[in-house]
N, C-alpha and C positions, 0 to 999 in steps of 0.2 A: 814092477811088469802092470801093465796099461787094463785095464778092464773092457772088456769088449761092454759094448752098451746091449741092452737085452732089444727084441725084436718088436717095431709095436705089433701092438692087440692085433689078433686076428681078426675078422670081418663078424668069425663066428660067435666072439667072445661075448659073454653080454658087458665087458669092458665096453669093446669099440662099438655095440648097438648101442648104451646108453651115446656114447662120446660122438656119432652119428646126429642123434638128437641134438645132442647143443649144436654140431658145427650148422643143422640147419636150422637152430634160434630157441630150443625150447628152450628154458632157464632151469635151471638144475641145479637146486642150493646145495647139495651134498653126490658128488656122484659115484663117490665111494658107497654111498647107502642104499643106491637107484637101483632096480632091475629089469634087465628090458629081454624076457624070451624069444626066443628063437621066430616063433609062429608073431611078433607085433609086427605088423606091416609099418615102417616108419611113418610113410606118406599118411598116413588115417590120425596122423597126430599134427594136430597145428600148432604152428613154429613161437604162438604167443601164451601155448600150455605153460603152466607153469609147478614141474613135479617135487613133493617135497623128500626131505629124510625119511625113507620107510618104504617110499612106493616100490611096488611090487606088479611088474606088467605084462599080462597072458592071453591071448587067444590072438587070431587070426579077425576076429571081427570087434578088436579095441577100437571104438572110436571117440575119442576130443576135438573136442572143436574148440574156438575162438577163448581164450583170456581163462579156459578151465583151468583146476587145478588141481591138485591130488598128491592126496596125506598134509593135509591142508594140518589139522587136528590129529594128527599120530599119524599113524604108520596106518598103509591102505593097501589093498589084493584087489586089483577090478583083472576079472577071470571076464574075455570077449563081453566086454560096460560101454554103454554108449552115452559121454556123456556133454550136454547142451553147452551151448556161447556160454557162458563168464559161470555154470558150474563150479561146485568144489564139495569136494568129500574129502 
């Protein structure tokens, strides 16, 4: 018996939000280890940002400018955080 494929993730799921960022060009090294809360506006994350494993983004005021890197040296949780161009945490 053939199995039916599982449906694609809903836009309201964390996995769908991560995939939406990847589709915009955000570099996500391990999508399974990155969490994006539903209150984060993807339009406030520049496509040249890099999200490393262990990154957790929360808050509607979160803003990541061009070339920013989150989780560079280990897990990072950002809540309503603003990172300037080329910055890393």
